[in-house]
C-alpha positions in Angstrom: -10.7 30.8 13.1 -7.8 29.9 15.3 -8.2 26.7 17.4 -8.0 27.2 21.2 -4.7 26.6 22.9 -4.4 26.5 26.7 -0.9 28.0 26.3 -2.5 31.3 25.3 -0.2 34.3 25.5 -2.9 36.3 27.1 -2.9 37.1 30.8 -4.9 39.4 33.0 -3.6 42.9 32.8 -2.0 42.5 29.4 -2.7 45.4 26.9 -4.0 44.8 23.4 -2.1 46.0 20.4 -3.6 48.4 17.8 -4.3 45.5 15.4 -6.5 43.7 17.9 -8.2 47.0 19.0 -9.1 47.9 15.5 -10.2 44.4 14.4 -12.4 44.0 17.5 -13.8 47.5 17.3 -12.6 48.6 20.7 -11.6 52.2 20.1 -12.3 54.7 22.9 -15.4 56.7 22.1 -14.0 60.1 23.1 -10.3 59.6 22.4 -9.9 56.9 19.8 -6.3 57.8 19.0 -5.4 57.5 22.7 -7.1 54.1 23.3 -5.7 51.6 25.8 -7.5 48.2 26.2 -6.5 45.8 28.9 -7.6 42.2 29.8 -9.7 42.0 32.9 -10.5 38.2 32.9 -8.4 36.2 35.3 -5.7 33.9 34.0 -7.5 30.7 35.2 -10.6 31.7 33.2 -8.5 32.7 30.1 -7.2 29.1 30.1 -10.7 27.5 30.1 -12.0 26.0 26.9 -14.0 28.6 24.9 -16.8 26.0 24.6 -17.5 26.6 28.3 -16.1 30.1 28.7 -16.4 31.7 25.3 -15.6 35.4 26.1 -12.8 37.5 27.6 -13.7 40.7 29.5 -11.5 43.7 28.6 -11.7 47.3 29.8 -11.4 50.1 27.3 -9.5 53.2 28.5 -7.3 55.9 27.2 -4.1 57.8 27.9 -4.5 60.3 30.7 -2.7 62.6 33.1 -2.4 61.1 36.6 -5.0 62.1 39.1 -4.0 61.2 42.7 -7.5 60.5 43.8 -7.8 57.8 41.1 -4.6 55.9 41.9 -4.3 52.8 44.1 -8.0 51.9 43.4 -9.0 54.7 45.7 -11.9 55.4 43.3 -14.1 52.4 42.4 -15.5 54.0 39.3 -12.3 55.3 37.8 -8.7 54.1 37.8 -5.5 55.8 36.9 -2.6 53.4 36.5 0.9 53.4 35.1 2.3 51.1 32.5 6.0 50.4 32.5 8.2 49.6 29.5 9.9 51.2 26.5 7.7 54.3 26.7 5.9 54.3 30.1 2.5 56.1 30.3 -0.5 56.6 32.6 -3.9 55.4 31.5 -7.5 56.0 32.7 -10.1 53.3 32.9 -13.8 53.5 34.0 -15.7 50.6 35.5 -18.5 51.0 33.1 -16.2 50.5 30.1 -16.0 46.7 30.3 -16.6 44.8 27.0 -16.8 41.1 26.2 -14.8 39.9 23.2 -14.9 36.4 21.7 -12.0 34.4 23.1 -11.1 32.7 19.8 -11.0 36.1 18.1 -8.7 37.6 20.7 -6.5 34.5 20.3 -5.7 35.6 16.8 -3.6 38.4 18.1 -0.7 38.8 20.5 -0.5 41.2 23.5 1.7 44.3 23.3 5.3 43.4 24.2 6.6 47.0 24.7 4.6 47.8 27.9 3.4 45.9 31.0 1.8 46.4 34.3 4.5 45.9 37.0 3.6 43.3 39.6 2.5 45.9 42.2 0.4 47.7 39.6 -1.2 44.4 38.5 -2.3 44.0 42.1 -3.9 47.4 42.0 -5.6 46.4 38.8 -7.1 43.4 40.5 -8.2 45.4 43.5 -9.9 47.9 41.3 -11.7 45.3 39.3 -13.0 43.8 42.6 -13.8 47.1 44.3 -17.1 47.5 42.5 -18.3 44.4 44.3 -16.8 44.8 47.7 -17.1 48.5 48.5 -17.6 49.3 52.2 -21.1 50.2 53.3 -21.6 52.9 55.8 -24.8 53.9 57.6 -27.0 56.3 55.7 -27.1 58.8 58.5 -23.3 58.8 58.8 -22.9 59.3 55.1 -25.5 62.1 55.1 -23.6 63.9 57.9 -20.2 63.5 56.2 -21.3 64.4 52.7 -24.4 66.6 52.7 -24.5 68.1 56.2 -20.9 69.0 56.6 -19.3 68.6 53.1 -16.3 67.1 54.9 -16.2 64.2 52.3 -15.0 66.9 49.8 -12.4 68.1 52.2 -11.0 64.6 52.6 -10.7 64.2 48.8 -9.0 67.5 48.4 -6.6 66.8 51.2 -5.5 63.5 49.6 -5.5 64.4 45.9 -2.2 66.4 45.8 -0.2 63.5 47.1 -1.1 61.1 44.3 0.2 57.5 44.5 2.1 58.2 47.8 -1.2 57.7 49.6 -2.8 54.3 49.1 -6.2 55.0 50.7 -8.3 56.5 53.4 -9.7 54.0 55.9 -12.5 54.6 58.5 -13.3 53.0 61.8 -16.8 54.2 62.7 -18.0 53.5 66.3 -15.4 50.8 66.6 -17.3 48.6 64.1 -20.6 48.7 66.0 -23.8 49.5 64.1 -25.3 52.3 66.2 -28.3 54.4 65.2 -27.5 58.1 65.9 -30.2 60.8 66.3 -29.5 64.5 66.3 -26.2 66.5 66.2 -25.3 65.8 69.8 -25.5 62.1 69.3 -22.2 61.8 67.5 -20.6 59.1 65.5 -17.1 58.2 66.8 -14.7 58.3 63.9 -11.0 57.2 63.6 -9.3 57.8 60.3 -6.2 56.1 59.0 -4.3 57.6 56.0 -2.4 54.6 54.6 0.8 55.5 52.7 3.3 53.6 50.6 6.4 52.0 52.2 8.5 52.0 49.0 10.2 53.4 47.1 10.5 56.6 49.3 9.1 55.9 52.8 9.8 59.4 54.2 8.2 61.2 51.3 5.1 59.0 51.6 5.0 59.5 55.3 5.2 63.2 55.0 2.4 63.3 52.4 0.1 61.2 54.6 0.9 63.4 57.7 0.1 66.5 55.7 -3.2 65.1 54.5 -4.0 63.9 58.0 -3.3 67.3 59.6 -5.5 69.0 56.9 -8.4 66.6 57.5 -8.2 67.0 61.3 -8.2 70.8 61.0 -11.2 70.7 58.7 -13.2 68.5 61.1 -12.3 70.6 64.1 -13.2 73.9 62.4 -16.5 72.5 61.1 -17.7 70.2 63.9 -15.9 71.3 67.1 -14.9 75.0 67.1 -18.4 76.6 66.7 -19.8 75.1 69.9 -16.6 73.9 71.6 -18.0 70.4 71.6 -18.3 67.8 68.9 -21.4 67.8 66.7 -22.6 65.1 64.2 -19.2 63.3 64.0 -16.5 63.2 66.7 -13.1 62.8 65.0 -11.1 60.9 67.7 -8.0 60.4 65.6 -6.6 60.9 62.1 -3.3 59.2 61.7 -0.9 58.3 59.0 0.2 54.7 58.7 2.6 52.8 56.5 1.3 49.9 54.5 4.1 47.8 56.1 2.6 48.4 59.5 -1.0 47.5 58.8 -1.9 44.2 60.2 -4.5 41.8 58.8 -6.5 42.2 62.0 -6.6 46.0 61.5 -7.4 45.6 57.8 -10.5 43.5 58.7 -11.7 46.2 61.1 -11.2 49.2 58.9 -13.4 50.2 56.0 -12.0 52.0 53.0 -13.7 55.3 52.3 -14.0 55.6 48.5 -13.2 59.1 47.4 -16.1 59.0 44.9 -18.5 57.6 47.6 -22.2 58.0 46.9 -24.5 58.0 49.8 -27.2 55.3 50.1 -29.5 58.2 51.2 -29.1 60.1 47.9 -32.3 61.7 46.6 -33.4 60.3 44.3 -32.1 56.9 45.6 -29.0 55.8 43.6 -28.2 52.2 42.7 -25.2 51.1 44.7 -23.1 48.0 44.1 -21.9 46.2 47.2 -18.2 46.4 48.0 
C-alpha cells in the first residue's frame, strides 16, 4: 500500500483513468464501456491524512448526449457536463451514484491527463454537488398549483430545454419573499420569473434564447391562468424576464430562489422524502 503524501495529484473534479476504475470496481452498471468517474471530495479534504479522513467520494457516470435541462446544475438529481481536452465529451452523473473509495488505494493511481473540467465547469460541478443540500423550498400549495393543478412546471421545463447551456437557470420570486398562506383560486400567488442566461461566449445568442424561453413561459401562464376568466387564477405571473448572469447582483441572488426543473412537490402523494437545498 502506498504511503500517504499531502502532495497528492488528485483534485476535486479530476476524472479517474480506466486502470483505477477497474481496480476499484467502479464500472457504470448500465453502460460499463462508457464509464466516467470523477472525484467529488474537496481539495482540502483530499489533503487530509487518511488516518482521520480515510475515504474519497467519487461519482460514477457515463458518456451521454447533452440535455439542456441537465446543464448548469439546473437539475439537482442529474448533471450533464462537458470535459475539455484532447477528445472533449459530455458526461452524465446522477446524485445517487456517489461511492466512497479508500484514499490510499486511489493514491496508487494517477488522474487522467487527457481531459479536464474547465474552471467554469468545475464551478458548475461544485454547485451541482451542493444543490442536493440547498435546494429552494416553496410552499406546498404553490407547488401543487404549479405542478399538479396547472401542469405549468412542465411548460417551464419544455421552454428551457431546447436552449441547453445558454440558459443557466430559472429563478422565482414568490410573493416578494413573504410566506403567505393562499386559499382558493382567486387568492393568487404573485410570481416573478427570471430566466438567467450566459454572458459569454456569445451574449446575444444567450439573450435571444432566454427571451424566447421567457416569451413561451409567459404565453403558457396567460393561456392557462388568465385567458379563461380574464383575471388571474391560482398564480399571477407579474413578470417573466431574461437577465444576463453579469447583471445579477448578490442582493438579487439572495432574494431569488432557483426552480429546479426536476422539482418534486412536498405535497406529493404519497409524501416524498426531500433533501433541503
